[in-house]
C-alpha positions as CSV (number, residue, x, y, z in Angstrom):
1,X,0.0,0.0,0.0
2,X,1.3,3.5,-0.8
3,X,2.5,5.8,1.9
4,X,-0.2,8.4,1.2
5,X,-3.0,5.8,1.5
6,X,-1.5,4.6,4.8
7,X,-1.5,8.2,6.1
8,X,-5.2,8.7,5.0
9,X,-6.2,5.4,6.7
10,X,-4.5,6.4,10.0
11,X,-5.8,9.9,10.0
12,X,-9.4,8.7,9.2
13,X,-9.1,6.2,12.1
14,X,-7.9,8.9,14.5
15,X,-10.8,11.2,13.4
16,X,-13.3,8.4,13.8
17,X,-11.9,7.6,17.2
18,X,-12.5,11.2,18.5
19,X,-15.9,11.5,16.8
20,X,-17.1,8.3,18.3
21,X,-15.8,9.1,21.8
22,X,-17.1,12.6,22.0
23,X,-20.6,11.9,20.6
24,X,-21.4,8.3,21.5
25,X,-19.6,7.8,24.9
26,X,-19.6,4.0,24.9
27,X,-16.5,1.8,24.8
28,X,-17.8,-0.5,22.1
29,X,-17.4,2.4,19.6
30,X,-13.7,1.3,19.5
31,X,-14.8,-1.3,17.0
32,X,-15.3,1.4,14.4
33,X,-11.6,2.4,14.7
34,X,-10.5,-0.9,13.3
35,X,-12.5,-0.7,10.1
36,X,-10.1,1.5,8.2
37,X,-7.1,0.0,10.0
38,X,-8.0,-3.4,8.6
39,X,-6.6,-2.3,5.3
40,X,-3.0,-2.1,6.7
41,X,-0.7,-5.1,7.4
42,X,-1.4,-7.2,10.4
43,X,1.4,-5.7,12.5
44,X,0.4,-2.1,11.7
45,X,-3.3,-2.9,12.2
46,X,-2.6,-4.2,15.7
47,X,-0.2,-1.5,16.7
48,X,-2.2,1.3,15.2
49,X,-5.5,-0.1,16.7
50,X,-4.1,-0.2,20.2
51,X,-2.2,3.1,20.1
52,X,-5.0,5.1,18.5
53,X,-7.6,3.7,20.9
54,X,-5.4,4.1,23.9
55,X,-4.1,7.6,23.2
56,X,-7.4,9.0,21.9
57,X,-9.3,7.9,25.0
58,X,-6.4,9.0,27.3
59,X,-6.3,12.4,25.6
60,X,-10.0,13.0,26.3
61,X,-9.1,13.4,29.9
62,X,-7.3,16.6,28.9
63,X,-10.5,17.9,27.3
64,X,-13.0,17.1,30.0
65,X,-13.0,19.0,33.3
66,X,-11.1,17.0,35.9
67,X,-13.9,17.4,38.4
68,X,-16.4,15.7,36.1
69,X,-14.0,12.9,35.3
70,X,-13.4,12.2,39.0
71,X,-17.1,12.2,39.7
72,X,-17.8,9.8,36.9
73,X,-14.9,7.6,38.0
74,X,-16.1,7.6,41.6
75,X,-19.7,6.5,40.5
76,X,-18.4,3.8,38.2
77,X,-15.9,2.7,40.9
78,X,-18.7,2.3,43.4
79,X,-20.8,0.4,41.0
80,X,-18.2,-2.2,40.1
81,X,-16.4,-2.1,43.4
82,X,-12.9,-0.8,42.5
83,X,-10.9,2.3,43.2
84,X,-11.9,5.3,41.1
85,X,-8.3,5.9,40.1
86,X,-8.2,2.4,38.6
87,X,-11.3,3.2,36.6
88,X,-9.6,6.2,35.1
89,X,-6.6,4.1,34.1
90,X,-8.5,1.0,32.9
91,X,-10.8,2.8,30.5
92,X,-8.0,3.7,28.0
93,X,-6.6,0.2,28.3
94,X,-10.0,-1.4,27.6
95,X,-10.7,1.0,24.7
96,X,-7.3,0.3,23.2
97,X,-7.7,-3.4,23.5
98,X,-11.1,-3.3,21.9
99,X,-9.8,-1.3,19.0
100,X,-6.8,-3.6,18.7
101,X,-9.0,-6.7,18.4
102,X,-11.4,-5.0,16.0
103,X,-8.5,-3.9,13.8
104,X,-7.2,-7.5,13.6
105,X,-10.7,-8.8,13.0
106,X,-11.2,-6.4,10.0
107,X,-7.7,-7.2,8.8
108,X,-8.6,-10.9,8.6
109,X,-11.9,-10.2,7.0
110,X,-10.2,-8.1,4.3
111,X,-7.6,-10.9,3.7
112,X,-10.3,-13.5,3.6
113,X,-12.2,-11.7,0.8
114,X,-9.0,-11.4,-1.4
């Protein structure tokens, strides 16, 4: 694949990640990140999927007010019974893992159809 196509795929996946996280607010939206990344090689699909999912969800903590993030983390932490600080750390890891798995899934779907 040409270099410009790779850049377009990565940029579209980054934009898709931010759009889905800002407007939908559910972790399963990480599946959408893997759709364009499935066109890359297996290694770059996996690495790109995890990094884009992890860093985009981690960078959203810079956008939202820290008081709101801590309140949400406290509520979720009470619901599932863990420390609110762990909730703040686990969300980017879970989001990155979901996007990694979906990128690999779409990679194999694209290769299966060829």
